[in-house]
C-alpha positions as CSV (number, residue, x, y, z in Angstrom):
1,M,-57.8,20.0,216.6
2,L,-54.9,22.3,217.4
3,E,-52.6,19.5,218.2
4,T,-53.9,19.0,214.5
5,L,-52.6,22.9,213.3
6,D,-49.3,22.7,215.4
7,T,-48.2,19.6,213.2
8,Q,-49.1,21.6,210.0
9,R,-47.3,24.4,210.8
10,I,-44.4,22.0,211.2
11,H,-44.8,19.8,208.3
12,V,-45.2,23.8,206.9
13,A,-42.2,25.8,208.3
14,H,-40.2,22.2,207.4
15,N,-41.3,22.0,203.5
16,R,-40.8,25.8,202.8
17,P,-37.1,26.7,203.0
18,V,-36.3,22.5,200.8
19,R,-37.3,24.1,197.6
20,P,-34.5,27.1,197.8
21,V,-32.1,24.6,199.1
22,L,-32.6,23.0,196.3
23,W,-32.9,25.6,193.3
24,L,-28.9,26.4,195.2
25,L,-28.0,23.2,194.8
26,L,-28.9,22.9,191.1
27,G,-27.6,26.3,190.7
28,G,-24.0,25.5,191.8
29,A,-23.8,22.2,189.8
30,L,-25.2,23.9,187.1
31,L,-22.0,26.5,187.3
32,A,-19.8,24.1,187.9
33,A,-20.6,21.9,184.7
34,Q,-20.7,25.2,182.7
35,P,-16.5,26.2,181.0
36,A,-14.9,27.7,183.3
37,P,-11.8,26.7,182.2
38,A,-12.8,28.9,179.5
39,Q,-13.5,31.8,181.2
40,Q,-10.2,31.6,183.4
41,A,-8.4,31.3,179.8
42,Y,-9.7,34.3,179.1
43,K,-7.7,36.1,181.7
44,D,-4.3,33.1,180.8
45,F,-0.9,35.0,180.1
46,A,1.6,32.9,178.1
47,I,5.1,33.6,177.4
48,T,7.7,31.8,175.1
49,V,11.1,32.0,174.7
50,L,12.1,30.2,170.8
51,L,15.1,29.3,168.8
52,Q,14.3,29.5,164.9
53,Q,15.9,28.9,162.0
54,A,15.6,30.9,159.3
55,F,16.7,30.1,155.2
56,P,15.8,33.5,153.4
57,K,16.5,34.0,149.8
58,Q,18.6,36.4,150.0
59,T,18.6,36.5,146.0
60,N,21.0,39.4,144.8
61,T,23.2,39.2,148.1
62,N,24.1,35.8,147.0
63,K,24.4,36.3,143.2
64,Q,27.0,39.8,144.7
65,I,28.9,36.9,146.6
66,E,29.3,35.0,144.0
67,Q,29.9,37.7,141.0
68,I,33.6,38.1,143.3
69,N,33.6,34.9,143.5
70,D,33.6,34.3,139.3
71,Q,35.9,37.4,139.3
72,F,38.9,36.3,142.6
73,G,38.6,32.7,141.2
74,T,36.9,32.0,145.4
75,D,35.3,29.8,147.4
76,F,33.1,32.2,149.3
77,D,30.3,30.9,150.9
78,T,26.4,32.6,150.4
79,W,23.9,33.1,153.1
80,D,22.6,29.7,152.0
81,D,25.6,27.9,153.3
82,I,24.7,29.2,156.8
83,A,22.3,29.2,160.0
84,N,20.9,31.4,160.3
85,L,19.6,31.6,163.8
86,S,17.7,34.1,165.9
87,L,16.7,34.4,169.0
88,G,12.4,35.0,170.0
89,V,10.1,35.8,172.3
90,K,6.4,36.2,172.1
91,F,4.2,37.5,174.7
92,F,0.2,36.0,174.6
93,T,-3.2,36.4,175.8
94,R,-6.5,34.5,175.7
95,V,-9.2,36.9,174.3
96,S,-11.7,34.2,173.2
97,P,-11.5,30.3,173.3
98,Y,-10.9,31.1,169.4
99,W,-8.3,33.2,169.5
100,Q,-4.5,34.9,171.7
101,V,-3.2,37.5,170.6
102,G,0.0,39.7,172.0
103,I,3.3,40.8,170.6
104,E,6.3,38.3,168.9
105,W,9.8,40.6,169.0
106,D,13.2,38.7,167.0
107,Y,17.2,39.5,167.2
108,S,19.4,37.8,165.6
109,R,22.9,39.2,164.2
110,G,26.6,36.9,162.7
111,G,28.2,37.5,159.7
112,I,29.7,35.5,157.5
113,D,33.4,35.5,156.2
114,G,35.8,34.4,153.5
115,S,39.5,35.1,153.2
116,A,41.9,33.4,149.9
117,T,45.5,34.4,148.5
118,V,44.5,35.0,144.8
119,A,46.9,35.6,141.7
120,T,47.5,39.7,140.8
121,E,49.6,41.6,138.4
122,A,51.3,42.8,141.3
123,G,52.1,38.9,142.0
124,P,49.8,36.7,145.1
125,A,47.6,38.7,147.0
126,Q,45.4,38.9,150.6
127,L,41.5,39.1,149.2
128,E,39.0,38.9,152.3
129,F,35.9,39.7,152.4
130,S,32.8,39.5,155.0
131,Q,29.2,41.0,155.4
132,H,28.2,41.2,159.1
133,Y,25.2,41.6,160.8
134,S,25.6,43.9,164.1
135,I,21.5,43.3,164.5
136,Y,18.3,42.6,162.4
137,T,15.3,42.2,164.8
138,D,11.8,42.1,164.6
139,L,8.1,43.9,166.2
140,M,5.3,42.3,164.9
141,A,1.9,42.3,166.6
142,A,0.4,38.6,166.4
143,A,-2.4,36.3,166.6
144,H,-3.4,32.5,167.5
145,F,-6.7,31.0,166.0
146,L,-7.4,27.9,168.0
147,P,-9.0,25.5,165.4
148,C,-9.2,22.6,168.6
149,P,-10.5,25.5,171.8
150,T,-11.2,22.2,173.8
151,C,-8.1,20.0,172.9
152,Q,-5.6,20.7,176.7
153,K,-2.2,18.2,176.3
154,V,-1.7,19.1,172.4
155,V,-3.2,22.6,171.1
156,P,-2.8,23.5,167.4
157,F,-2.7,26.9,166.7
158,V,-2.6,29.2,163.0
159,L,-0.1,32.2,163.5
160,L,-0.5,35.2,162.2
161,G,1.9,38.7,162.7
162,G,3.0,41.6,160.8
163,G,5.4,44.6,162.1
164,F,8.3,46.0,161.3
165,G,12.2,44.8,161.0
166,Y,15.1,46.7,161.7
167,E,18.8,45.3,160.1
168,R,22.5,47.1,160.4
169,D,25.1,45.7,158.4
170,T,28.9,46.0,157.1
171,T,29.9,44.4,153.6
172,E,34.0,44.8,153.4
173,L,36.1,43.7,150.2
174,T,39.7,43.9,150.4
175,L,42.9,42.7,148.1
176,R,46.2,43.3,149.8
177,N,50.0,42.6,149.6
178,D,52.5,44.2,149.8
179,V,52.2,46.5,146.4
180,V,48.1,46.2,145.9
181,D,45.7,48.0,149.0
182,Q,42.3,47.7,147.2
183,W,39.3,47.6,149.3
184,L,35.7,47.9,149.6
185,K,33.0,48.8,152.8
186,V,29.5,49.1,152.5
187,D,27.4,50.4,155.2
188,N,23.7,49.8,155.2
189,D,20.7,50.3,157.3
190,G,16.8,50.6,157.7
191,A,13.7,49.9,158.7
192,F,10.8,47.8,156.9
193,P,7.5,46.1,156.6
194,V,7.1,42.4,157.9
195,W,5.0,39.9,157.4
196,T,4.2,36.4,158.6
197,A,1.5,32.9,158.9
198,G,2.1,28.6,159.5
199,L,1.5,26.6,161.8
200,G,2.1,25.4,165.0
201,A,1.2,23.6,168.6
202,N,1.7,23.7,172.3
203,I,2.5,20.0,174.1
204,D,2.4,20.0,177.5
205,L,5.3,19.4,179.7
206,S,3.4,19.4,182.9
207,R,0.3,18.3,184.5
208,S,-1.1,21.7,185.8
209,G,-0.3,22.8,182.0
210,G,1.7,25.6,183.4
211,T,4.9,25.3,180.8
212,Y,5.1,23.4,177.8
213,L,6.8,23.1,174.4
214,E,5.9,24.8,170.9
215,A,6.6,24.2,167.7
216,G,6.3,25.4,164.4
217,V,6.8,26.5,161.0
218,A,5.9,29.5,159.1
219,Y,6.6,31.5,156.3
220,Y,8.3,35.0,156.5
221,W,8.0,37.6,154.4
222,G,10.5,40.8,155.2
223,R,12.9,42.5,152.8
224,L,14.7,45.9,153.1
225,D,16.0,47.0,148.9
226,H,17.6,50.1,148.8
227,M,20.3,52.0,147.1
228,V,23.5,53.1,149.7
229,E,27.1,54.4,149.3
230,A,29.5,52.2,148.6
231,E,33.8,53.7,149.5
232,G,37.0,52.7,148.2
233,P,38.1,52.0,145.6
234,L,37.1,48.6,144.1
235,A,33.4,50.0,144.2
236,P,32.0,50.1,141.2
237,A,29.8,52.9,141.6
238,P,29.9,55.7,144.0
239,E,25.8,54.0,144.7
240,V,25.8,50.1,144.7
241,R,22.0,48.2,146.0
242,A,21.6,46.4,149.2
243,D,19.2,43.7,149.5
244,N,18.9,42.3,152.3
245,D,15.8,39.8,150.9
246,T,14.9,37.7,153.9
247,T,12.3,36.6,152.6
248,G,11.8,32.5,153.1
249,P,10.7,29.8,155.2
250,N,11.1,29.0,158.6
251,Y,10.7,26.8,162.0
252,W,11.4,27.0,165.3
253,L,11.5,25.3,169.5
254,G,10.8,27.3,172.3
255,V,9.7,26.8,175.3
256,G,6.6,28.7,177.5
257,W,4.9,29.2,180.7
258,R,0.9,30.3,181.6
259,F,0.3,32.1,184.0
């Protein structure tokens, strides 16, 4: 009888820990099966460096250049004739399976130049034209909507953004020979609101997913349109319209890193 009781005690003592161990194993398996990558993705940060090609409207600015061409018989380039490139940096963090939020900063500078010999009443003269942007920049709050949060190799997104831009440019026109010395100078600068919306995708370049290629297309709204002072004898009025309309489509390519 004592031997039987001892055996039962042994069996009871052996059987009681089985259920907790099974529950722990099952719990561990369930936790392993849960979307841990999604939880980790909430904490992921991503930085992208990109090169962007824009196609700004510049309707009134181009008309002003064409008026110079018509008046003097020249063929100076307009903003439709050149590449409008900018550098950009985006910093994002994952806040949910469907959303990344962050900031985007873009920067560019450049201009157009032209010179030609034109006929005047005082003989041939050299006409020179230039419009240079010493700075064009914007800073936007931006978001990526991720329609496929479980995608890994190729992650599509919808881009939405808005913020402020700032630009500073100088337009100069000179007409000179031994007799003629005519010129025009317009300095322009200011801040303005900007918006963008588009589509893109991140394409993994490494097995770990730490490096990716980003490509996208978007539409951009930005315009600084106001009256500014004009200097020089070629100025048509004390103030002229400076209309920097950068509204238009763009596309970009970039390289990014997740950490």
